[in-house]
Structure formats: structure tokens, C-alpha cells
Backbone atoms as SQL, in Angstrom:
CREATE TABLE atoms (id INTEGER PRIMARY KEY, chain TEXT, resi INTEGER, resn TEXT, atom TEXT, x REAL, y REAL, z REAL);
INSERT INTO atoms VALUES
  (1, 'A', 1, 'MET', 'N', 132.304, 75.942, 133.108),
  (2, 'A', 1, 'MET', 'CA', 131.660, 74.740, 132.604),
  (3, 'A', 1, 'MET', 'C', 130.147, 74.980, 132.552),
  (4, 'A', 2, 'ASN', 'N', 129.538, 74.512, 131.513),
  (5, 'A', 2, 'ASN', 'CA', 128.103, 74.630, 131.333),
  (6, 'A', 2, 'ASN', 'C', 127.403, 73.584, 132.206),
  (7, 'A', 3, 'MET', 'N', 126.634, 74.021, 133.182),
  (8, 'A', 3, 'MET', 'CA', 126.031, 73.085, 134.129),
  (9, 'A', 3, 'MET', 'C', 124.920, 72.227, 133.528),
  (10, 'A', 4, 'THR', 'N', 124.408, 72.561, 132.343),
  (11, 'A', 4, 'THR', 'CA', 123.425, 71.668, 131.732),
  (12, 'A', 4, 'THR', 'C', 124.036, 70.299, 131.490),
  (13, 'A', 5, 'TYR', 'N', 125.338, 70.269, 131.410),
  (14, 'A', 5, 'TYR', 'CA', 126.059, 69.009, 131.256),
  (15, 'A', 5, 'TYR', 'C', 125.745, 68.068, 132.400),
  (16, 'A', 6, 'PHE', 'N', 125.447, 68.627, 133.548),
  (17, 'A', 6, 'PHE', 'CA', 125.211, 67.834, 134.741),
  (18, 'A', 6, 'PHE', 'C', 123.749, 67.841, 135.173),
  (19, 'A', 7, 'ASP', 'N', 122.863, 68.289, 134.307),
  (20, 'A', 7, 'ASP', 'CA', 121.437, 68.343, 134.643),
  (21, 'A', 7, 'ASP', 'C', 120.814, 66.964, 134.440),
  (22, 'A', 8, 'PRO', 'N', 120.467, 66.284, 135.527),
  (23, 'A', 8, 'PRO', 'CA', 119.914, 64.929, 135.375),
  (24, 'A', 8, 'PRO', 'C', 118.507, 64.915, 134.783),
  (25, 'A', 9, 'ASP', 'N', 117.885, 66.083, 134.660),
  (26, 'A', 9, 'ASP', 'CA', 116.529, 66.144, 134.112),
  (27, 'A', 9, 'ASP', 'C', 116.499, 66.597, 132.655),
  (28, 'A', 10, 'GLU', 'N', 117.645, 66.879, 132.072),
  (29, 'A', 10, 'GLU', 'CA', 117.697, 67.314, 130.684),
  (30, 'A', 10, 'GLU', 'C', 117.483, 66.110, 129.771),
  (31, 'A', 11, 'ILE', 'N', 116.452, 66.172, 128.945),
  (32, 'A', 11, 'ILE', 'CA', 116.126, 65.078, 128.028),
  (33, 'A', 11, 'ILE', 'C', 116.196, 65.605, 126.593),
  (34, 'A', 12, 'LEU', 'N', 116.989, 64.961, 125.777),
  (35, 'A', 12, 'LEU', 'CA', 117.120, 65.325, 124.368),
  (36, 'A', 12, 'LEU', 'C', 116.554, 64.188, 123.528),
  (37, 'A', 13, 'GLN', 'N', 115.990, 64.532, 122.363),
  (38, 'A', 13, 'GLN', 'CA', 115.336, 63.503, 121.562),
  (39, 'A', 13, 'GLN', 'C', 115.734, 63.483, 120.094),
  (40, 'A', 14, 'THR', 'N', 116.219, 64.593, 119.561),
  (41, 'A', 14, 'THR', 'CA', 116.491, 64.632, 118.124),
  (42, 'A', 14, 'THR', 'C', 117.991, 64.547, 117.843),
  (43, 'A', 15, 'LYS', 'N', 118.312, 64.174, 116.623),
  (44, 'A', 15, 'LYS', 'CA', 119.720, 64.104, 116.233),
  (45, 'A', 15, 'LYS', 'C', 120.353, 65.492, 116.244),
  (46, 'A', 16, 'GLU', 'N', 119.552, 66.519, 115.969),
  (47, 'A', 16, 'GLU', 'CA', 120.070, 67.884, 115.997),
  (48, 'A', 16, 'GLU', 'C', 120.410, 68.313, 117.426),
  (49, 'A', 17, 'GLU', 'N', 119.547, 67.947, 118.374),
  (50, 'A', 17, 'GLU', 'CA', 119.833, 68.233, 119.782),
  (51, 'A', 17, 'GLU', 'C', 121.067, 67.465, 120.240),
  (52, 'A', 18, 'ALA', 'N', 121.180, 66.221, 119.781),
  (53, 'A', 18, 'ALA', 'CA', 122.343, 65.408, 120.131),
  (54, 'A', 18, 'ALA', 'C', 123.622, 66.060, 119.610),
  (55, 'A', 19, 'LEU', 'N', 123.593, 66.552, 118.389),
  (56, 'A', 19, 'LEU', 'CA', 124.768, 67.206, 117.813),
  (57, 'A', 19, 'LEU', 'C', 125.142, 68.446, 118.626),
  (58, 'A', 20, 'ASP', 'N', 124.172, 69.290, 118.921),
  (59, 'A', 20, 'ASP', 'CA', 124.452, 70.498, 119.705),
  (60, 'A', 20, 'ASP', 'C', 125.105, 70.143, 121.036),
  (61, 'A', 21, 'TYR', 'N', 124.548, 69.161, 121.706),
  (62, 'A', 21, 'TYR', 'CA', 125.047, 68.739, 123.009),
  (63, 'A', 21, 'TYR', 'C', 126.456, 68.146, 122.895),
  (64, 'A', 22, 'MET', 'N', 126.642, 67.276, 121.910),
  (65, 'A', 22, 'MET', 'CA', 127.924, 66.611, 121.742),
  (66, 'A', 22, 'MET', 'C', 129.014, 67.593, 121.313),
  (67, 'A', 23, 'GLU', 'N', 128.659, 68.619, 120.537),
  (68, 'A', 23, 'GLU', 'CA', 129.660, 69.622, 120.164),
  (69, 'A', 23, 'GLU', 'C', 130.187, 70.343, 121.396),
  (70, 'A', 24, 'VAL', 'N', 129.323, 70.585, 122.351),
  (71, 'A', 24, 'VAL', 'CA', 129.733, 71.278, 123.578),
  (72, 'A', 24, 'VAL', 'C', 130.458, 70.331, 124.524),
  (73, 'A', 25, 'HIS', 'N', 129.897, 69.137, 124.750),
  (74, 'A', 25, 'HIS', 'CA', 130.375, 68.268, 125.820),
  (75, 'A', 25, 'HIS', 'C', 131.201, 67.065, 125.376),
  (76, 'A', 26, 'GLY', 'N', 130.934, 66.539, 124.195),
  (77, 'A', 26, 'GLY', 'CA', 131.698, 65.398, 123.704),
  (78, 'A', 26, 'GLY', 'C', 131.308, 64.060, 124.293),
  (79, 'A', 27, 'ILE', 'N', 130.339, 64.060, 125.200),
  (80, 'A', 27, 'ILE', 'CA', 129.901, 62.816, 125.838),
  (81, 'A', 27, 'ILE', 'C', 128.453, 62.985, 126.277),
  (82, 'A', 28, 'MET', 'N', 127.679, 61.914, 126.161),
  (83, 'A', 28, 'MET', 'CA', 126.266, 61.994, 126.538),
  (84, 'A', 28, 'MET', 'C', 125.796, 60.628, 127.022),
  (85, 'A', 29, 'THR', 'N', 125.055, 60.622, 128.131),
  (86, 'A', 29, 'THR', 'CA', 124.536, 59.369, 128.682),
  (87, 'A', 29, 'THR', 'C', 123.116, 59.108, 128.208),
  (88, 'A', 30, 'ASP', 'N', 122.654, 57.892, 128.476),
  (89, 'A', 30, 'ASP', 'CA', 121.276, 57.529, 128.130),
  (90, 'A', 30, 'ASP', 'C', 120.262, 58.259, 129.003),
  (91, 'A', 31, 'ALA', 'N', 120.686, 58.829, 130.116),
  (92, 'A', 31, 'ALA', 'CA', 119.766, 59.623, 130.928),
  (93, 'A', 31, 'ALA', 'C', 119.403, 60.910, 130.202),
  (94, 'A', 32, 'THR', 'N', 120.346, 61.466, 129.461),
  (95, 'A', 32, 'THR', 'CA', 120.118, 62.690, 128.704),
  (96, 'A', 32, 'THR', 'C', 119.475, 62.395, 127.355),
  (97, 'A', 33, 'PHE', 'N', 119.866, 61.298, 126.737),
  (98, 'A', 33, 'PHE', 'CA', 119.351, 60.911, 125.422),
  (99, 'A', 33, 'PHE', 'C', 118.814, 59.487, 125.528),
  (100, 'A', 34, 'PRO', 'N', 117.535, 59.332, 125.917),
  (101, 'A', 34, 'PRO', 'CA', 116.976, 58.009, 126.221),
  (102, 'A', 34, 'PRO', 'C', 117.065, 56.973, 125.105),
  (103, 'A', 35, 'LYS', 'N', 117.150, 57.388, 123.848),
  (104, 'A', 35, 'LYS', 'CA', 117.265, 56.415, 122.756),
  (105, 'A', 35, 'LYS', 'C', 118.562, 55.623, 122.836),
  (106, 'A', 36, 'LEU', 'N', 119.491, 56.095, 123.644),
  (107, 'A', 36, 'LEU', 'CA', 120.797, 55.454, 123.767),
  (108, 'A', 36, 'LEU', 'C', 120.771, 54.267, 124.724),
  (109, 'A', 37, 'ASN', 'N', 119.629, 53.991, 125.323),
  (110, 'A', 37, 'ASN', 'CA', 119.558, 52.883, 126.291),
  (111, 'A', 37, 'ASN', 'C', 119.956, 51.562, 125.632),
  (112, 'A', 38, 'ASP', 'N', 120.272, 50.590, 126.434),
  (113, 'A', 38, 'ASP', 'CA', 120.761, 49.317, 125.909),
  (114, 'A', 38, 'ASP', 'C', 119.615, 48.338, 125.714),
  (115, 'A', 39, 'THR', 'N', 119.207, 48.214, 124.486),
  (116, 'A', 39, 'THR', 'CA', 118.203, 47.215, 124.127),
  (117, 'A', 39, 'THR', 'C', 118.738, 46.472, 122.903),
  (118, 'A', 40, 'GLY', 'N', 118.059, 45.464, 122.501),
  (119, 'A', 40, 'GLY', 'CA', 118.464, 44.746, 121.302),
  (120, 'A', 40, 'GLY', 'C', 118.398, 45.603, 120.049),
  (121, 'A', 41, 'ASN', 'N', 117.677, 46.722, 120.122),
  (122, 'A', 41, 'ASN', 'CA', 117.509, 47.574, 118.949),
  (123, 'A', 41, 'ASN', 'C', 118.269, 48.899, 119.042),
  (124, 'A', 42, 'THR', 'N', 119.135, 49.037, 120.041),
  (125, 'A', 42, 'THR', 'CA', 119.836, 50.310, 120.222),
  (126, 'A', 42, 'THR', 'C', 120.604, 50.716, 118.972),
  (127, 'A', 43, 'ASP', 'N', 121.425, 49.813, 118.443),
  (128, 'A', 43, 'ASP', 'CA', 122.203, 50.175, 117.256),
  (129, 'A', 43, 'ASP', 'C', 121.301, 50.553, 116.094),
  (130, 'A', 44, 'LYS', 'N', 120.173, 49.862, 115.956),
  (131, 'A', 44, 'LYS', 'CA', 119.252, 50.154, 114.859),
  (132, 'A', 44, 'LYS', 'C', 118.630, 51.538, 115.015),
  (133, 'A', 45, 'HIS', 'N', 118.082, 51.857, 116.199),
  (134, 'A', 45, 'HIS', 'CA', 117.418, 53.153, 116.307),
  (135, 'A', 45, 'HIS', 'C', 118.388, 54.310, 116.533),
  (136, 'A', 46, 'MET', 'N', 119.630, 54.012, 116.904),
  (137, 'A', 46, 'MET', 'CA', 120.634, 55.066, 117.029),
  (138, 'A', 46, 'MET', 'C', 121.405, 55.283, 115.734),
  (139, 'A', 47, 'ALA', 'N', 121.307, 54.382, 114.768),
  (140, 'A', 47, 'ALA', 'CA', 122.063, 54.494, 113.521),
  (141, 'A', 47, 'ALA', 'C', 121.892, 55.858, 112.846),
  (142, 'A', 48, 'PRO', 'N', 120.660, 56.397, 112.733),
  (143, 'A', 48, 'PRO', 'CA', 120.531, 57.715, 112.104),
  (144, 'A', 48, 'PRO', 'C', 121.223, 58.829, 112.908),
  (145, 'A', 49, 'VAL', 'N', 121.226, 58.693, 114.214),
  (146, 'A', 49, 'VAL', 'CA', 121.884, 59.698, 115.061),
  (147, 'A', 49, 'VAL', 'C', 123.398, 59.601, 114.885),
  (148, 'A', 50, 'TYR', 'N', 123.935, 58.380, 114.972),
  (149, 'A', 50, 'TYR', 'CA', 125.378, 58.193, 114.774),
  (150, 'A', 50, 'TYR', 'C', 125.807, 58.696, 113.398),
  (151, 'A', 51, 'LYS', 'N', 125.007, 58.392, 112.373),
  (152, 'A', 51, 'LYS', 'CA', 125.324, 58.830, 111.013),
  (153, 'A', 51, 'LYS', 'C', 125.339, 60.354, 110.935),
  (154, 'A', 52, 'TYR', 'N', 124.342, 60.992, 111.519),
  (155, 'A', 52, 'TYR', 'CA', 124.261, 62.457, 111.507),
  (156, 'A', 52, 'TYR', 'C', 125.468, 63.071, 112.223),
  (157, 'A', 53, 'LEU', 'N', 125.840, 62.506, 113.352),
  (158, 'A', 53, 'LEU', 'CA', 126.997, 63.019, 114.088),
  (159, 'A', 53, 'LEU', 'C', 128.277, 62.836, 113.263),
  (160, 'A', 54, 'ARG', 'N', 128.429, 61.679, 112.613),
  (161, 'A', 54, 'ARG', 'CA', 129.595, 61.441, 111.738),
  (162, 'A', 54, 'ARG', 'C', 129.636, 62.454, 110.604),
  (163, 'A', 55, 'GLU', 'N', 128.458, 62.692, 110.001),
  (164, 'A', 55, 'GLU', 'CA', 128.381, 63.651, 108.892),
  (165, 'A', 55, 'GLU', 'C', 128.778, 65.052, 109.339),
  (166, 'A', 56, 'ASN', 'N', 128.696, 65.296, 110.625),
  (167, 'A', 56, 'ASN', 'CA', 129.049, 66.601, 111.175),
  (168, 'A', 56, 'ASN', 'C', 130.392, 66.579, 111.914),
  (169, 'A', 57, 'GLY', 'N', 131.243, 65.625, 111.538),
  (170, 'A', 57, 'GLY', 'CA', 132.626, 65.625, 111.983),
  (171, 'A', 57, 'GLY', 'C', 132.947, 64.905, 113.272),
  (172, 'A', 58, 'MET', 'N', 132.016, 64.119, 113.795),
  (173, 'A', 58, 'MET', 'CA', 132.290, 63.389, 115.030),
  (174, 'A', 58, 'MET', 'C', 132.460, 61.907, 114.753),
  (175, 'A', 59, 'TYR', 'N', 133.427, 61.337, 115.416),
  (176, 'A', 59, 'TYR', 'CA', 133.631, 59.892, 115.370),
  (177, 'A', 59, 'TYR', 'C', 133.092, 59.363, 116.694),
  (178, 'A', 60, 'ILE', 'N', 131.918, 58.762, 116.659),
  (179, 'A', 60, 'ILE', 'CA', 131.195, 58.373, 117.864),
  (180, 'A', 60, 'ILE', 'C', 131.441, 56.907, 118.205),
  (181, 'A', 61, 'LEU', 'N', 131.761, 56.673, 119.475),
  (182, 'A', 61, 'LEU', 'CA', 131.822, 55.336, 120.031),
  (183, 'A', 61, 'LEU', 'C', 130.827, 55.271, 121.178),
  (184, 'A', 62, 'HIS', 'N', 130.394, 54.070, 121.531),
  (185, 'A', 62, 'HIS', 'CA', 129.442, 53.957, 122.632),
  (186, 'A', 62, 'HIS', 'C', 129.731, 52.700, 123.431),
  (187, 'A', 63, 'THR', 'N', 129.414, 52.768, 124.706),
  (188, 'A', 63, 'THR', 'CA', 129.646, 51.665, 125.622),
  (189, 'A', 63, 'THR', 'C', 128.817, 51.906, 126.876),
  (190, 'A', 64, 'GLY', 'N', 129.057, 51.135, 127.888),
  (191, 'A', 64, 'GLY', 'CA', 128.336, 51.316, 129.144),
  (192, 'A', 64, 'GLY', 'C', 128.986, 50.541, 130.268),
  (193, 'A', 65, 'PHE', 'N', 128.460, 50.728, 131.455),
  (194, 'A', 65, 'PHE', 'CA', 128.928, 49.986, 132.624),
  (195, 'A', 65, 'PHE', 'C', 127.818, 50.000, 133.663),
  (196, 'A', 66, 'TYR', 'N', 127.953, 49.154, 134.640),
  (197, 'A', 66, 'TYR', 'CA', 126.980, 49.102, 135.716),
  (198, 'A', 66, 'TYR', 'C', 127.524, 49.898, 136.895),
  (199, 'A', 67, 'ASP', 'N', 126.783, 50.922, 137.302),
  (200, 'A', 67, 'ASP', 'CA', 127.214, 51.787, 138.401),
  (201, 'A', 67, 'ASP', 'C', 126.730, 51.227, 139.734),
  (202, 'A', 68, 'ARG', 'N', 127.667, 50.825, 140.555),
  (203, 'A', 68, 'ARG', 'CA', 127.351, 50.362, 141.910),
  (204, 'A', 68, 'ARG', 'C', 127.705, 51.419, 142.952),
  (205, 'A', 69, 'THR', 'N', 128.492, 52.398, 142.569),
  (206, 'A', 69, 'THR', 'CA', 128.933, 53.436, 143.503),
  (207, 'A', 69, 'THR', 'C', 127.773, 54.328, 143.925),
  (208, 'A', 70, 'PHE', 'N', 127.005, 54.814, 142.952),
  (209, 'A', 70, 'PHE', 'CA', 125.911, 55.740, 143.241),
  (210, 'A', 70, 'PHE', 'C', 124.540, 55.104, 143.016),
  (211, 'A', 71, 'ASN', 'N', 124.531, 53.828, 142.648),
  (212, 'A', 71, 'ASN', 'CA', 123.297, 53.065, 142.440),
  (213, 'A', 71, 'ASN', 'C', 122.407, 53.595, 141.320),
  (214, 'A', 72, 'PHE', 'N', 123.034, 54.048, 140.251),
  (215, 'A', 72, 'PHE', 'CA', 122.253, 54.455, 139.079),
  (216, 'A', 72, 'PHE', 'C', 121.920, 53.254, 138.194),
  (217, 'A', 73, 'GLY', 'N', 122.570, 52.127, 138.437),
  (218, 'A', 73, 'GLY', 'CA', 122.325, 50.943, 137.621),
  (219, 'A', 73, 'GLY', 'C', 123.135, 50.987, 136.347),
  (220, 'A', 74, 'ALA', 'N', 122.571, 50.434, 135.295),
  (221, 'A', 74, 'ALA', 'CA', 123.266, 50.386, 134.007),
  (222, 'A', 74, 'ALA', 'C', 123.300, 51.771, 133.385),
  (223, 'A', 75, 'ILE', 'N', 124.480, 52.190, 132.991),
  (224, 'A', 75, 'ILE', 'CA', 124.691, 53.493, 132.366),
  (225, 'A', 75, 'ILE', 'C', 125.263, 53.248, 130.982),
  (226, 'A', 76, 'TYR', 'N', 124.604, 53.783, 129.982),
  (227, 'A', 76, 'TYR', 'CA', 125.082, 53.687, 128.613),
  (228, 'A', 76, 'TYR', 'C', 125.391, 55.091, 128.134),
  (229, 'A', 77, 'PHE', 'N', 126.414, 55.218, 127.318),
  (230, 'A', 77, 'PHE', 'CA', 126.808, 56.548, 126.872),
  (231, 'A', 77, 'PHE', 'C', 127.531, 56.465, 125.540),
  (232, 'A', 78, 'MET', 'N', 127.524, 57.598, 124.845),
  (233, 'A', 78, 'MET', 'CA', 128.295, 57.725, 123.620),
  (234, 'A', 78, 'MET', 'C', 129.270, 58.864, 123.830),
  (235, 'A', 79, 'PHE', 'N', 130.360, 58.805, 123.064),
  (236, 'A', 79, 'PHE', 'CA', 131.356, 59.857, 123.196),
  (237, 'A', 79, 'PHE', 'C', 132.048, 60.106, 121.865),
  (238, 'A', 80, 'ASP', 'N', 132.559, 61.319, 121.723),
  (239, 'A', 80, 'ASP', 'CA', 133.319, 61.709, 120.549),
  (240, 'A', 80, 'ASP', 'C', 134.747, 61.204, 120.742),
  (241, 'A', 81, 'ALA', 'N', 135.156, 60.265, 119.902),
  (242, 'A', 81, 'ALA', 'CA', 136.477, 59.644, 120.033),
  (243, 'A', 81, 'ALA', 'C', 137.611, 60.620, 119.734),
  (244, 'A', 82, 'ASN', 'N', 137.298, 61.785, 119.214),
  (245, 'A', 82, 'ASN', 'CA', 138.319, 62.809, 119.040),
  (246, 'A', 82, 'ASN', 'C', 138.635, 63.498, 120.366),
  (247, 'A', 83, 'ARG', 'N', 137.756, 63.318, 121.360),
  (248, 'A', 83, 'ARG', 'CA', 137.931, 63.986, 122.655),
  (249, 'A', 83, 'ARG', 'C', 138.084, 63.020, 123.823),
  (250, 'A', 84, 'PHE', 'N', 137.530, 61.820, 123.691),
  (251, 'A', 84, 'PHE', 'CA', 137.572, 60.816, 124.756),
  (252, 'A', 84, 'PHE', 'C', 137.976, 59.476, 124.158),
  (253, 'A', 85, 'ASP', 'N', 138.327, 58.537, 125.030),
  (254, 'A', 85, 'ASP', 'CA', 138.587, 57.168, 124.592),
  (255, 'A', 85, 'ASP', 'C', 137.925, 56.223, 125.598),
  (256, 'A', 86, 'TYR', 'N', 138.160, 54.919, 125.435),
  (257, 'A', 86, 'TYR', 'CA', 137.486, 53.950, 126.296),
  (258, 'A', 86, 'TYR', 'C', 137.973, 53.983, 127.750),
  (259, 'A', 87, 'GLN', 'N', 139.030, 54.726, 128.038),
  (260, 'A', 87, 'GLN', 'CA', 139.462, 54.907, 129.426),
  (261, 'A', 87, 'GLN', 'C', 138.952, 56.230, 129.992),
  (262, 'A', 88, 'THR', 'N', 139.101, 57.297, 129.224),
  (263, 'A', 88, 'THR', 'CA', 138.727, 58.619, 129.745),
  (264, 'A', 88, 'THR', 'C', 137.218, 58.840, 129.764),
  (265, 'A', 89, 'ALA', 'N', 136.483, 58.243, 128.825),
  (266, 'A', 89, 'ALA', 'CA', 135.025, 58.445, 128.785),
  (267, 'A', 89, 'ALA', 'C', 134.332, 57.883, 130.024),
  (268, 'A', 90, 'PRO', 'N', 134.591, 56.635, 130.435),
  (269, 'A', 90, 'PRO', 'CA', 133.950, 56.140, 131.657),
  (270, 'A', 90, 'PRO', 'C', 134.332, 56.969, 132.888),
  (271, 'A', 91, 'ALA', 'N', 135.570, 57.440, 132.932),
  (272, 'A', 91, 'ALA', 'CA', 135.999, 58.281, 134.057),
  (273, 'A', 91, 'ALA', 'C', 135.189, 59.580, 134.089),
  (274, 'A', 92, 'GLU', 'N', 134.931, 60.141, 132.928),
  (275, 'A', 92, 'GLU', 'CA', 134.130, 61.370, 132.846),
  (276, 'A', 92, 'GLU', 'C', 132.685, 61.096, 133.255),
  (277, 'A', 93, 'VAL', 'N', 132.131, 59.972, 132.817),
  (278, 'A', 93, 'VAL', 'CA', 130.763, 59.611, 133.193),
  (279, 'A', 93, 'VAL', 'C', 130.667, 59.442, 134.711),
  (280, 'A', 94, 'LYS', 'N', 131.685, 58.853, 135.310),
  (281, 'A', 94, 'LYS', 'CA', 131.671, 58.693, 136.770),
  (282, 'A', 94, 'LYS', 'C', 131.663, 60.044, 137.483),
  (283, 'A', 95, 'LYS', 'N', 132.330, 61.049, 136.911),
  (284, 'A', 95, 'LYS', 'CA', 132.279, 62.407, 137.480),
  (285, 'A', 95, 'LYS', 'C', 130.858, 62.960, 137.387),
  (286, 'A', 96, 'ILE', 'N', 130.207, 62.709, 136.253),
  (287, 'A', 96, 'ILE', 'CA', 128.822, 63.168, 136.072),
  (288, 'A', 96, 'ILE', 'C', 127.920, 62.492, 137.106),
  (289, 'A', 97, 'LEU', 'N', 128.066, 61.185, 137.278),
  (290, 'A', 97, 'LEU', 'CA', 127.230, 60.454, 138.234),
  (291, 'A', 97, 'LEU', 'C', 127.445, 60.965, 139.655),
  (292, 'A', 98, 'LYS', 'N', 128.665, 61.302, 139.986),
  (293, 'A', 98, 'LYS', 'CA', 128.947, 61.834, 141.326),
  (294, 'A', 98, 'LYS', 'C', 128.171, 63.132, 141.556),
  (295, 'A', 99, 'ILE', 'N', 128.165, 63.990, 140.562),
  (296, 'A', 99, 'ILE', 'CA', 127.412, 65.244, 140.690),
  (297, 'A', 99, 'ILE', 'C', 125.916, 64.965, 140.718),
  (298, 'A', 100, 'TRP', 'N', 125.436, 64.074, 139.842),
  (299, 'A', 100, 'TRP', 'CA', 124.018, 63.734, 139.842),
  (300, 'A', 100, 'TRP', 'C', 123.582, 63.141, 141.175),
  (301, 'A', 101, 'SER', 'N', 124.460, 62.414, 141.819),
  (302, 'A', 101, 'SER', 'CA', 124.097, 61.791, 143.098),
  (303, 'A', 101, 'SER', 'C', 123.758, 62.850, 144.142),
  (304, 'A', 102, 'LYS', 'N', 124.336, 64.027, 144.017),
  (305, 'A', 102, 'LYS', 'CA', 124.015, 65.129, 144.937),
  (306, 'A', 102, 'LYS', 'C', 122.586, 65.609, 144.739),
  (307, 'A', 103, 'PHE', 'N', 122.098, 65.521, 143.484),
  (308, 'A', 103, 'PHE', 'CA', 120.706, 65.881, 143.216),
  (309, 'A', 103, 'PHE', 'C', 119.758, 64.877, 143.873),
  (310, 'A', 104, 'GLN', 'N', 120.151, 63.613, 143.895),
  (311, 'A', 104, 'GLN', 'CA', 119.312, 62.555, 144.451),
  (312, 'A', 104, 'GLN', 'C', 119.145, 62.682, 145.952),
  (313, 'A', 105, 'SER', 'N', 120.172, 63.167, 146.616),
  (314, 'A', 105, 'SER', 'CA', 120.121, 63.224, 148.082),
  (315, 'A', 105, 'SER', 'C', 119.362, 64.429, 148.601),
  (316, 'A', 106, 'ASN', 'N', 118.978, 65.340, 147.721),
  (317, 'A', 106, 'ASN', 'CA', 118.235, 66.538, 148.152),
  (318, 'A', 106, 'ASN', 'C', 116.758, 66.268, 148.256);
């Protein structure tokens, strides 16, 4: 497994970086791609990214939840629906948060 997937300090900003990351991992949180955060304008400013990912063969869905287990707060993420669904994607994000929590305790 590529450990950059679990790097809490990895920040991506472009649609091309998002595509590269999503091709490898199929899921990405707002910690890795800050434009994915939940604001009233998220869909508007993410529209070009979602469109680019669709044009490159990904069917992207996005959602979020509030993490009380590791105290990360609100977590928003997108995922490739060809690889994850609304049950498996949150479970995968929780695995990521568990690993990230180890970085916090150091």
C-alpha cells in the first residue's frame, strides 16, 4: 500500500493532482484536498474537479460525517463509486483516521 494515502500533511490543489490521487486510492478527504471542505460553495468550486474526474472515467460521489472517535471533527470526502459506495467509503475513511490519529499522538 502506498503510504502517501495516509499522510495527513499531503495537500493537493489541482484537478490533475486529484485525478492522480483518485486513480491510485479511489477516495480522498478534505484534509488532503482542502477545496472539498463543506461550505455553501463546495459544489460550485468542486464542479470543475468533479467534471474533470468524470471526463477521466470516474463516477464521483461525496459525503461526510462527524468524527467523534479520533476527534478530527467534520470529515468530508469524495470517492470513486466504481470502487466504493456509501457504506464502504465511510468505513475506509475511518481506517484512514485511525492511522492519522497515531500521527497526532507523537
